[in-house]
C-alpha positions, 0 to 999 in steps of 0.5 A, a space after each residue: 505466521 508472526 510478520 518475520 518468517 518467511 512467507 510461502 505461498 504455501 503457508 496455510 493462513 485464515 485470511 489473506 495479507 491483503 484481506 486483512 489490511 483492505 481497509 487500510 489500503 481503503 485511507 490510502 487510497 483516498 488520498 490522491 495518491 497514484 504511486 504507492 511501494 514505487 520511488 515515485 521521490 526519483 525521475 530516473 528510477 521511475 522512467 526505468 520502472 516505466 522502461 521494464 513494463 513498456 517491455 512486458 507491454 511490447 509484445 500487445 497488439 491491436 486491441 489487447 486486453 490487459 487486466 492489472 491487479 491490485 491496482 490501486 489507484 490505476 499507478 500501472 495501470 495508466 502506464 500501460 494507457 501511456 505505452 498504448 497512446 505512445 503507439 497509436 494501438 487501441 486496448 482495453 485496460 481493467 484495474 483490480 482492487 480488493 479495497 473500495 478505490 474510486 482513482 477518477 475521483 481520488 487522484 486528479 493528477 491522473 485522470 485523462 488517462 485513468 479515464 479511459 481504464 475500467 476499475 473494479 472495485 471490491 473484486 479478489 484477485 481470487 475471483 476476477 469477473 472476465 470470462 474464459 480465456 480472453 485476456 492477453 495479458 495480466 500484470 500485477 505490481 506488488 499484488 499477487 504476494 497479498 492474494 492465496 496463492 493457490 486461487 489466486 494462479 487458479 484463475 489468473 490462467 483461467 481468464 488468461 488467453 491461449 499465449 497470454 502473458 503474466 508477469 508480475 512483481 512482487 515484494 522480495 523479502 531481503 533488500 531496502 524497501 523491506 528494510 525501510 517497511 520494517 522500520 516504518 512497521 515498528 515505529 508505528 508501532 511505537 508510536 501507538 504504545 507511547 500513549 501519546 494521543 491519549 495523553 492529548 484526548 485527557 486535553 481534549 476533556 479538560 477543556 470540555 469539563 472546564 464549562 461545567 467545573 467550577 474556575 479553580 479545579 477545571 483550570 487544576 486539571 487541565 493544567 494536570 493534563 497539559 503537563 501530562 501531555 508535554 512529559 509525553 512528546 518529550 519522552 519521546 525525543 531520546 527513541 526519536 534520537 535513535 531513529 535512522 529515518 525520523 520522518 513517518 515519527 517525526 511528522 506524526 509527532 508535530 501533527 499531534 502538537 499542531 492539534 494539542 497547540 490549536 486545541 483551545 480554538 477548536 470547538 468540541 467536535 472538530 478536536 474529537 474528529 481530528 484525534 480520530 483521524 490522528 489515530 485512525 492513520 497512524 493505525 492505518 500506516 502500521 497495518 500496511 508496512 505490517 502487511 508489506 512486510 508479512 506479504 514478502 518472498 524470500 527466493 524458496 516461497 517465489 520458487 513455489 508460486 512460480 511452480 503454482 504457475 507451471 502446475 497451473 498449464 503456464 510458461 515461466 519465463 522469468 523468475 529473477 530480482 528486478 533492479 533500476 537500472 545501474 546502482 538502483 534500488 531493486 524494487 523486488 522479483 519480477 516473475 513473467 510467463 504465458 499462459 
């Protein structure tokens, strides 16, 4: 299935979208990110999202157990913890993720709230570590659509207690969020195919050889490599001007140019490490946003996922697009119900 085809829960895949991109999320969550795919830059929108989740949590009572699937560094789990703290409720919160998460170490800004959450890294949604009929609420924010749907839904319904609730915010195929993800995917692919990092590696190699060659030969080779790299940067300018939002490629190319400018002052091992880091981060960015686009559901995919819950004996209460207030962005599909 290509990344441009509508995704349906019934699509046959040898591995899930989440499994293919988990390495990229490992990198993302190690870098002090609490949120992903949510409008943190606009406080009003983030507040509206928190209010939506507080409405979901409002039906929970004292000593409820909540499981956040695809928790990442605990964005949704923290919202649950805030809700419980504001109402003086004693609840047990678990965060599950297939990635190698370690939120207490990775996110300095929310350690007090994160400290009370039980995190389960390297844990697939299809294999939850909870007893049957033991969970009062299972929720997720851009998570369930990455999993194998039949196994994931079966596990969710298995662990939910009688009258237990489920609620999931899911990537929608249409909308600004997916348009942005597709743009970033294409930008990352263009930059990886541009050869600019290979040209920078040639500069580093020429600098390294300068210590073993004759002065004239080394200088000539280094000059040629530098001219090739600088020409490569200039070649990106027309494409860069065409981008509706050039932030991602501009930041990347600036980082590449800064490394080029500092190359002569860095030890060879440090130069190579920083180059590998740029390569890995760009590849990871492409993998993450490509996975987002592939995992996104069209309306038929949403209905198929809802049907799986109903076939497993759950009752679906809501299946709709979720927008953040009047004039706010459409975040994705909202799917909720009870066991």
